[in-house]
C-alpha distance (Angstrom), angle and dihedral (degrees) to the residues before:
residue distance angle dihedral
M1 . . .
I2 3.81 . .
L3 3.80 111.5 .
D4 3.78 118.7 -121.3
E5 3.81 117.8 -126.6
Q6 3.80 95.5 -91.0
L7 3.79 95.7 47.8
F8 3.79 90.2 46.8
R9 3.82 90.0 51.9
N10 3.81 88.6 49.3
Y11 3.81 90.1 50.5
N12 3.82 92.6 49.7
E13 3.79 93.6 46.5
L14 3.79 92.5 49.8
A15 3.80 93.0 46.8
D16 3.81 90.1 50.3
M17 3.81 92.8 48.6
I18 3.80 93.0 47.8
L19 3.81 90.5 50.9
Q20 3.82 88.9 45.9
G21 3.80 87.4 56.1
Y22 3.80 90.4 52.5
Q23 3.80 89.7 49.2
D24 3.82 89.3 53.7
V25 3.82 89.5 50.6
A26 3.81 90.8 48.9
I27 3.81 91.9 49.5
L28 3.80 91.6 48.9
N29 3.81 91.3 48.0
S30 3.81 89.8 49.9
F31 3.79 90.3 51.5
E32 3.79 89.3 50.1
Q33 3.80 90.1 54.4
M34 3.81 91.4 46.4
R35 3.80 91.7 52.2
K36 3.77 87.4 73.6
N37 3.82 87.9 66.1
Q38 3.78 95.9 34.9
D39 3.81 93.3 120.7
K40 3.82 87.3 70.1
F41 3.79 91.8 61.7
P42 3.80 123.2 89.3
E43 3.82 114.5 -120.4
T44 3.80 91.8 -106.2
V45 3.80 90.5 57.9
K46 3.82 91.6 46.6
G47 3.81 89.2 53.6
V48 3.80 92.5 51.2
A49 3.80 91.9 45.5
N50 3.81 92.2 50.4
H51 3.81 90.2 49.4
F52 3.81 90.4 52.2
I53 3.80 90.6 49.0
V54 3.80 91.7 55.4
L55 3.82 91.5 46.5
C56 3.81 92.4 49.7
Q57 3.80 91.9 47.7
K58 3.80 90.8 51.6
D59 3.80 92.2 45.1
L60 3.80 92.7 49.8
A61 3.82 92.9 48.8
L62 3.80 92.2 46.0
T63 3.81 93.0 45.7
I64 3.79 91.5 53.8
W65 3.79 90.2 46.7
K66 3.83 91.2 49.9
I67 3.80 96.6 48.2
K68 3.80 96.8 41.4
L69 3.80 115.1 17.3
D70 3.80 108.5 30.4
T71 3.81 106.7 119.4
N72 3.80 97.9 -169.5
P73 3.83 108.2 122.6
N74 3.81 88.7 -131.7
A75 3.80 93.3 52.2
N76 3.77 121.1 112.3
T77 3.79 106.0 -134.7
V78 3.79 128.3 162.7
S79 3.81 89.4 -117.0
Q80 3.82 92.9 52.8
F81 3.81 89.9 47.1
R82 3.82 90.1 49.4
G83 3.82 89.9 49.4
K84 3.81 94.0 50.2
I85 3.80 92.2 47.5
G86 3.81 89.7 47.9
Q87 3.81 90.7 52.5
E88 3.80 92.0 49.6
L89 3.78 90.8 47.3
R90 3.81 93.0 51.1
K91 3.83 90.4 50.4
S92 3.78 89.6 63.4
D93 3.82 95.9 33.3
P94 3.81 116.6 22.9
T95 3.81 90.0 -169.6
A96 3.81 93.5 57.2
G97 3.78 112.3 128.7
R98 3.76 126.4 -122.6
I99 3.77 122.1 -90.9
K100 3.78 111.2 -118.3
K101 3.79 114.3 -102.8
Y102 3.80 123.3 -144.8
N103 3.79 117.0 -137.7
L104 3.76 120.1 -156.7
D105 3.77 118.0 -130.6
S106 3.82 104.1 -88.3
T107 3.81 93.5 -127.5
L108 3.81 91.5 51.4
E109 3.81 90.5 46.0
T110 3.81 90.5 53.4
E111 3.82 91.9 46.6
L112 3.81 92.6 49.4
T113 3.79 92.6 47.0
N114 3.80 91.3 49.7
M115 3.80 91.4 47.0
R116 3.80 90.9 50.3
K117 3.80 94.0 47.7
R118 3.77 100.3 38.5
Y119 3.80 110.2 20.7
L120 3.78 109.7 25.5
A121 3.79 97.6 35.4
H122 3.79 103.2 33.2
T123 3.83 107.7 9.6
D124 3.80 91.1 -135.2
M125 3.78 94.6 133.6
T126 3.76 132.0 58.8
R127 3.77 126.4 -123.9
G128 3.79 87.5 -109.2
D129 3.82 91.3 63.1
S130 3.78 90.9 69.8
K131 3.76 131.1 22.3
I132 3.76 120.5 -173.1
K133 3.78 119.3 177.1
I134 3.79 117.9 -128.3
S135 3.82 87.7 -129.2
E136 3.83 89.0 59.2
L137 3.80 90.8 51.3
E138 3.79 91.6 46.8
S139 3.81 90.4 50.1
A140 3.82 89.8 50.7
L141 3.80 90.0 48.4
N142 3.82 89.6 52.8
G143 3.82 90.4 52.6
I144 3.79 92.0 47.8
R145 3.81 89.7 49.2
G146 3.82 88.0 51.8
E147 3.81 91.0 55.7
F148 3.81 90.5 45.4
N149 3.82 91.9 49.2
A150 3.82 92.0 47.2
T151 3.80 88.1 53.8
C152 3.81 92.5 47.3
S153 3.81 91.1 49.9
V154 3.83 92.2 65.5
I155 3.81 94.2 48.9
D156 3.80 113.8 95.6
D157 3.80 97.2 -155.0
D158 3.82 121.2 116.8
R159 3.81 90.5 -143.8
V160 3.80 92.0 62.5
Q161 3.79 117.7 83.4
Q162 3.77 133.8 171.3
I163 3.80 119.0 -116.9
T164 3.79 102.8 -107.5
E165 3.78 133.2 -156.7
G166 3.82 85.5 -112.6
E167 3.80 91.2 60.3
I168 3.78 90.7 49.7
A169 3.82 90.3 48.4
R170 3.82 89.3 52.4
V171 3.81 89.8 51.4
N172 3.81 90.3 49.5
I173 3.80 94.4 47.3
G174 3.80 94.5 44.1
T175 3.79 91.7 47.1
G176 3.79 92.1 47.7
I177 3.80 91.4 51.1
G178 3.80 91.5 46.1
M179 3.80 93.4 48.5
N180 3.77 91.6 47.1
T181 3.79 91.2 49.8
I182 3.79 94.0 48.0
F183 3.76 98.4 44.4
H184 3.79 106.6 27.6
K185 3.78 105.5 31.0
G186 3.78 90.7 38.9
L187 3.78 90.1 51.2
D188 3.78 93.7 48.5
E189 3.79 94.4 49.1
N190 3.79 106.1 30.4
Y191 3.76 110.0 28.1
S192 3.73 132.2 69.3
S193 3.77 125.0 -161.9
D194 3.80 91.1 -108.9
L195 3.84 95.6 69.7
């Protein structure tokens, strides 16, 4: 099955957002490693780093919500993409099996929905109202990627590729190098202890 223009755009957008989620995870993991050396950073750098952490946490939560939980009919979620591909597949082969769906943990789904409605969209809740571990979000992202990859595996279109562990490793390595360059090299060359 060769994807039409719209389905191919949907595929590309979802792949980009999933990889964006992995980049957020990699940035947050890098910050966690850097926290061990945080006493070396001037206060101004700590403030910037903490701001980036909050932004990455919000972006990761919102990305997962957008690619899995958004109920708008015009949304582009992995489940909607899986459903459309399944329909197209059954048109050409009525005996085609179903593509396996990934279900988020119900507690995490509720937390993400509340964060989206109350915190990310309207800021009428505090961070203390909801705590989601980065490991929980990463686990959810892995499940979503599994559903996406299962969908991609039934598409016979050379432009469509699964998101591999190698791609995620490249994101992790590139992000680690970038974070190290920004925070460590920049500190060594541009900052003095009197900032």
